C-alpha positions, 0 to 999 in steps of 0.5 A, spaced: 243 327 297 248 332 295 246 339 294 250 344 291 249 351 294 247 357 288 247 364 289 243 367 283 247 372 279 252 373 284 256 366 284 259 363 290 261 370 294 254 374 293 249 376 298 243 374 294 238 368 298 241 362 296 238 356 293 240 348 293 239 343 287 241 336 287 248 335 284 249 329 279 255 326 277 256 330 271 255 336 274 260 334 280 265 333 275 264 340 272 264 343 278 270 341 281 273 342 274 280 339 272 283 339 280 284 332 282 287 334 290 282 337 294 281 338 302 274 337 304 272 341 310 265 339 314 261 344 318 255 341 322 251 345 327 250 341 333 243 340 336 241 342 329 235 337 329 233 339 336 234 347 334 229 345 328 224 342 333 224 347 338 224 354 334 222 351 327 224 350 320 225 358 319 230 359 324 234 353 322 234 355 314 237 362 316 242 358 320 244 354 314 244 360 310 248 364 315 253 359 315 254 358 308 255 366 307 260 366 313 264 360 311 265 363 304 267 370 307 272 367 312 275 362 307 276 368 302 279 372 308 284 366 310 286 364 303 285 370 298 281 369 292 281 362 289 277 356 287 272 355 293 266 350 293 260 350 297 255 344 298 250 342 303 250 334 304 245 334 310 240 339 314 245 343 318 251 340 315 255 344 310 261 342 306 267 346 304 272 344 298 279 348 298 284 346 293 290 342 296 295 346 293 292 353 296 292 350 303 298 345 305 298 340 310 302 344 315 296 349 315 290 345 315 288 345 322 290 352 323 286 355 317 280 350 319 279 352 326 280 360 324 274 359 319 270 355 325 271 361 330 269 366 325 263 362 322 261 361 329 261 368 331 257 370 326 252 364 328 252 366 335 249 373 333 243 370 330 242 365 335 242 370 341 238 375 337 233 369 336 233 364 342 238 367 347 243 361 347 249 360 343 250 355 338 256 350 337 259 348 330 263 341 329 268 341 324 272 335 321 276 335 315 279 329 310 283 329 303 279 328 297 282 325 291 279 324 284 281 318 280 285 312 282 279 308 279 274 311 283 268 315 281 267 322 283 261 320 287 264 315 291 270 319 292 266 324 295 262 319 300 268 316 302 271 323 304 265 325 307 265 319 312 272 321 314 271 328 315 265 326 320 269 321 324 274 327 325 269 332 327 267 327 333 274 327 335 275 334 336 281 338 334 286 339 340 287 346 340 294 346 344 297 342 338 295 348 333 300 353 331 295 358 332 295 357 339 303 358 339 301 364 335 296 366 340 301 365 346 306 369 343 302 375 342 300 374 350 308 374 352 310 380 347 304 383 349 302 385 342 295 388 344 293 395 341 287 399 344 283 403 340 278 408 344 271 410 341 267 416 344 261 416 348 256 422 347 252 425 352 246 427 349 244 432 354 250 436 354 253 434 347 260 433 350 264 426 350 262 423 356 267 417 356 271 412 351 270 405 351 277 401 350 276 396 344 282 391 343 285 390 337 290 384 335 297 385 331 295 387 324 299 381 321 296 375 324 289 371 324 288 375 331 287 382 329 280 381 330 278 381 337 273 375 336 279 371 334 283 373 340 277 372 346 275 366 343 282 363 343 283 365 350 277 362 353 279 355 349 286 356 352 284 358 359 288 365 358 282 369 358 284 372 365 291 374 362 288 377 356 284 381 359 289 384 364 293 386 358 288 389 355 286 393 362 294 395 362 294 397 355 287 401 355 290 405 362 297 406 359 295 410 353 288 413 355 291 420 357 288 425 362 281 425 363 276 430 366 273 429 373 267 426 370 269 423 364 269 415 364 273 409 361 269 403 359 273 396 360 270 390 357 270 384 363 268 377 362 263 375 367 268 369 368 274 374 369 270 378 374 269 372 379 276 369 378 280 369 385 286 372 381 282 378 379 283 383 385 282 390 385 289 392 388 293 391 381 288 395 378 288 401 383 295 401 382 294 402 375 289 407 376 293 411 381 299 411 375 294 414 370 292 419 375 285 416 375 280 414 380 275 408 381 270 413 379 273 414 372 272 406 371 266 403 368 266 395 368 262 393 362 259 386 363 257 383 356 250 380 356 252 375 351 255 371 356 252 367 361 253 367 369 254 360 372 255 362 379 250 368 380 252 368 388 259 369 387 258 373 381 254 378 385 258 378 391 264 380 387 260 385 383 258 388 390 266 388 392 268 392 386 262 397 387 264 398 394 271 401 392 268 406 387 268 402 380 261 403 376 258 397 372 255 397 365 251 391 362 253 391 355 249 388 349 242 389 353 236 385 349 241 380 345 243 375 350 242 371 356 239 376 361 233 380 361 230 385 365 229 381 371 237 380 371 239 387 370 234 389 375 238 385 380 245 387 378 242 394 378 247 397 373 249 404 373 249 404 365 245 399 360 248 399 353 243 397 348 245 392 343 246 395 336 240 390 333 235 394 337 238 401 335 238 399 327 232 402 324 229 405 330 227 411 326 223 407 322 221 401 326 215 403 331 216 397 335 223 398 336 222 405 338 217 402 343 222 397 346 227 402 347 222 407 350 221 401 355 228 400 356 229 408 358 223 408 363 226 402 366 232 405 367 230 411 370 226 407 375 232 403 377 237 409 377 240 407 371 242 410 364 242 408 357 247 408 352 245 406 345 250 402 341 251 402 334 249 409 331 250 409 324 245 415 322 243 422 324 236 419 323 237 414 329 241 419 333 235 424 333 230 419 334 234 416 340 235 424 343 227 425 342 226 418 346 230 421 352 236 416 351 242 418 355 248 417 351 250 414 344 256 411 341 257 409 334 260 410 327 256 416 326 258 420 332 265 418 332 269 412 329 274 408 334 281 411 334 288 411 337 290 416 340 283 417 343 278 421 338 273 426 339 266 427 336 266 427 329 259 431 328 257 438 331 252 437 337 248 443 335 245 439 329 242 434 334 236 436 337 229 432 338 224 434 332 219 436 338 224 441 340 226 444 333 218 445 331 217 449 338 223 454 336 222 460 332 225 459 325 225 463 319 223 456 315 218 458 310 220 453 305 214 450 302 214 442 303 213 441 296 220 443 294 222 437 298 218 432 295 220 425 293 217 421 287 211 417 290 210 409 289 203 409 287 199 403 287 192 401 286 187 399 291 187 392 288 195 391 289 196 385 293 200 385 300 204 379 297 206 384 291 208 389 296 212 385 300 216 383 294 216 390 292 220 392 298 225 386 298 227 388 291 227 396 292 231 396 299 231 404 298 223 405 298 220 405 305 213 406 303 207 405 298 201 410 296 195 407 295 191 411 290 185 412 286 184 416 280 190 420 283 187 421 290 191 418 295 187 413 299 192 410 304 199 409 306 203 402 307 210 403 311 215 397 310 215 396 317 208 396 319 207 391 313 212 386 316 209 387 323 202 385 320 205 379 316 209 376 322 203 376 327 201 369 328 196 369 323 198 375 319 200 371 313 194 367 312 190 373 313 193 378 309 198 375 304 194 374 298 189 379 300 188 387 297 193 392 300 187 396 303 187 390 308 194 392 311 194 400 309 193 406 314 187 409 311 188 415 315 195 417 313 198 425 314 196 428 308 199 436 307 198 441 301 205 442 297 205 449 300 205 448 307 211 450 310 216 445 313 216 447 320 208 446 320 208 439 317 214 437 322 209 439 327 203 435 325 208 429 324 210 429 331 203 430 334 201 423 331 200 417 335 207 414 337 206 408 332 205 413 326 210 419 329 215 417 323 211 415 318 212 418 311 208 424 309 204 424 303 204 431 299 198 433 294 197 438 289 190 441 288 188 435 292 192 430 287 198 425 289 204 429 288 210 426 292 212 424 299 217 426 304 220 422 310 220 425 317 228 424 317 228 429 311 224 434 315 228 433 321 235 435 317 232 441 314 229 444 320 236 442 323 240 446 318 235 452 319 237 452 326 244 451 325 244 457 320 240 461 325 245 460 331 250 463 327 247 469 327 244 469 334 247 474 339 250 471 345 248 476 350 241 477 349 240 470 345 236 474 339 237 473 332 243 477 329 245 481 323 244 475 318 236 474 321 235 481 319 237 481 312 233 475 311 227 478 314 228 484 310 229 481 304 223 477 305 219 483 306 221 486 300 220 480 296 212 480 299 211 487 296 207 489 302 208 495 306 212 494 313 216 498 318 223 498 321 224 500 328 231 502 330 233 502 337 239 505 340 241 507 347 244 514 349 249 515 354 251 508 354 258 508 354 259 513 360 255 508 364 259 502 361 265 506 363 263 508 370 259 502 372 263 496 369 262 491 363 258 487 367 253 492 369 253 495 362 251 488 359 245 488 364 242 494 361 243 491 354 239 485 357 234 490 360 233 493 353 232 487 350 227 484 355 223 490 354 223 490 347 221 483 346 216 484 351 213 490 347 214 487 341 210 481 343 204 485 347 203 490 342 206 487 335 203 482 331 205 475 330 209 476 324 213 482 328 221 480 329 226 483 334 233 482 332 240 484 336 245 487 331 250 488 336 252 492 342 246 496 344 243 497 337 236 493 336 232 492 330 224 491 330 220 489 323 213 490 324 207 492 320 205 500 320 199 499 325 203 496 330 210 500 330 208 506 334 205 502 340 211 498 340 215 504 341 210 507 346 211 501 351 218 501 350 220 508 352 215 508 358 217 501 361 225 503 360 225 510 363 222 507 369 226 500 370 233 503 368 233 507 374 234 500 378 241 500 374 244 506 378 246 507 385 241 511 390 245 517 389 245 517 382 238 515 381 236 521 386 239 526 382 238 523 375 245 524 373 252 522 374 259 525 373 264 521 369 269 523 364 267 523 356 270 521 350 275 527 351 277 525 358 273 531 361 269 530 367 262 533 366 255 531 368 251 526 364 244 524 364 241 517 365 241 512 360 235 513 355 233 509 349 232 512 342 227 509 337 227 511 330 221 508 325 222 508 318 216 506 313 217 502 307 213 502 301 214 499 294 221 497 291 227 499 295 234 495 297 237 494 303 242 499 302 237 504 302 233 502 308 240 502 312 241 509 310 234 511 312 235 508 318 242 511 320 239 518 319 233 517 323 237 514 329 241 520 329 235 524 329 232 520 335 238 521 339 238 528 338 232 529 342 234 528 350 231 523 354 227 517 352 224 518 345 221 515 338 220 519 332 217 517 325 221 518 318 216 520 313 221 521 308 220 518 301 228 517 300 234 518 303 235 526 300 228 528 303 229 532 310 226 529 316 219 531 318 217 534 324 212 528 326 216 526 332 214 524 339 218 525 345 217 522 352 
C-alpha cells in the first residue's frame, strides 16, 4: 500500500518524527496538484529484510526515517526549493517525486546518483554506529505521466514497477556527466586543503593539524564525501589521495620540530603497490619536513580485506619514520583487538562518543577505558568533534591527551591557530584544589528547577525530556522538600536495558530517581559545591546539584555552570599573579581589602619591603636579585602558613614589596618568624668575603662608592578597625613602611595611629 510520509507541523522539510498514512486516490491527486509530468525515483535499502531480522524493527525504522530526511535534504540542495514529494511504498523502499521541468532528461542520472551518494553517506554513519557494517542503496527512476486515460493510481504503479526494474540494472557510472566532472577535477588538480588544529591538552599548544580535502565550491564535489565516494567507484582513489597529499604538503607552511601533519589514508591506498614512500619523501624534503612530522590516519570506517599485506605495508612505512593514527575509533569495523594489533601512535575517538560526554556517564566510562587502553599500549588519544567547553573540560579531566573540534578551532586555509584561551581549560578537580577568592554563594547562580511529585510516571518524564531538549533534570519533591533527582541520561540508560521498559516505563518516577542526590544550601560558596560534586562516585560526578533555601527546594545548578565560574575566577586571578613569585598581585590585594572592609571585622595589614636591595641587585646582577626576592616570598609564605590563620593572605604587589592581610592576633608572630628566618638565610646569597664582614662596597644612587649593609627585610603593621577606605590604608601603609626602613637591620613596627595625621607611636620592635 502506498503511504505518504508526513512531518507534523513542519511540512516535508522538517525535522520532527515522521509518521505515515495510507494514500487514497483523491489524496494522491491533491498531493500532486496540477503537475502532470513527474520523475519518480525509487530508493531501496539493500538487504532490508535481513537487517530487520538481524537487528530488529527499531533499527529498520530508524534507517527509513534517516533515509527520508536525507532524500529531502539532498534533493533540496541539488534542485533548490521546489515541489518535492516523498512517499513510502514497501518497507525499506521510498519514492521521491521531482517535477520533470526541474530536472530535464540530460541531468537526471547525475542528479539521482548525487542524491544517492549523499543519502548513503548519512545512512552509513547510523549503520556503522549501531552495527559496525555499511549499507547500500539501490536506485532507479522512471517517468510518471498523469492523464492519457490512466487513473493516477495506475500511472503510479506502472512508474514504480519501471523504477524497480531500473534499480536492478545499476547506473553505469562511467556514462554519467558527473564522472566527467570528477575526472576533470583530478586532471586540473582543483583540490583545496583546509587545516584544523589539534590541541595538546597538557601544554595548551597546537600539537598538529589535520589536512581536510575540499572540492571546487561550484561543483557537486565540494563535499569530500562525494569526492571520495566517486573516486572509489571509478577506481581513482589512489590518484585523488596523491593529489590531496601534494596539496596538503605544498600549502602547509613551516612546522616546529615536534608538530605533526595528519593525512587521511584509505587502507586500500596504503596497500596499493603504487603507493611508495619515495615520492612522499621527496615532497617532505621540499617542504622542509621529515617523516616524523607526518601521521597517516587510517579510518576505522573502512574494512581491511587483506590484513597480511596491510600490516606488512604499515610496518614498512613505520620503519621509515612515519607515524600512524586510527581514525573514528569506536564507530567502524575495528575493535580494541585490531587496534591493539596495529599499535597506532594515536587513536582518534569518533565524535559520537565525544558528544554529550560531559553529561553521559556511560560515554565517560567508555572513553576512560580508551584512555587506559591507549596508555597501556603506548598510544595517545585524540578526541574529535569537540563542540563545547564542557566537553573539553571533561576530556581534560579524564586524561585525554589531545582534542580537535569546532570549539577549539574551525578548519581554515592558511592553517589557523587555536580560537580559545588554553588557560580557561582546566580540570574541575584542579580548579577546586587551588586557592580561589570565589566566595560567591551558589544560590546566586541557581536556575529554576523542574519539580514533579513522587507519583509522576517514568514515561511522562521521558516525554518531558523529549519536549524540553534544554532540560537535563527533574527534581522529585514532596511538600517542597527535594526527595530525589532524575537526570535524562540516567533515565534513558535504565529504560534501554533488556527489561527496562517493562520494569519502569509505566511506574512512578521514584523507581528510577537517584534518592541521594547532592543537595546544598544556597549560601554555600561555589568552590565548596564544586569540591563536593567532584568527590561523588564517577557515574554521578556530572549530575546536576539541587539547591535549597531553608531546607526547601530553591533551584538547581549544573556542574558545567560551576566549572565556568571557577574558570573565570582562575583567569581573573591569573591576570594579577606575579610572574616571579607566583603570588597574587595588586588586583587580589584590592579585592581582599575591599572584602575585609565590607565584613566590618578588624584586621591587620603587614607591608614588607627589602632594604639595600638595589645595591645588591646592581652588584650581584638581576638573576641573583630575583633569587633574593624569591627567598623573601618563600619565607613570608612559610611564616603566613605557620603563624597566621587559615584566612591570612599573602600578595606580591611588585618588585620587592609584599602585603599580608591577617587577623590582629597573628600579625606580630608572622613578623617575628619572618625577620628571624630572613636574617639567617639571606647571608647565603653573598660571597664568602661579603658574608664574613657583613657588608659590601658598592656605588650608591649618587655614584659614590661606600659600605652598605646586607639586604634586610622591614615590615610595618597597621591595624584596621571600623570604616575606612583603600586610600587611607595606602597612606598609612606608606608611612609605616618609611618608618620601618629607618630602623637598621631586619625589623618590624606596629602603627597604632587612628588616622593618617596622627604621629607614629614608639611601639616598635627591632631584631
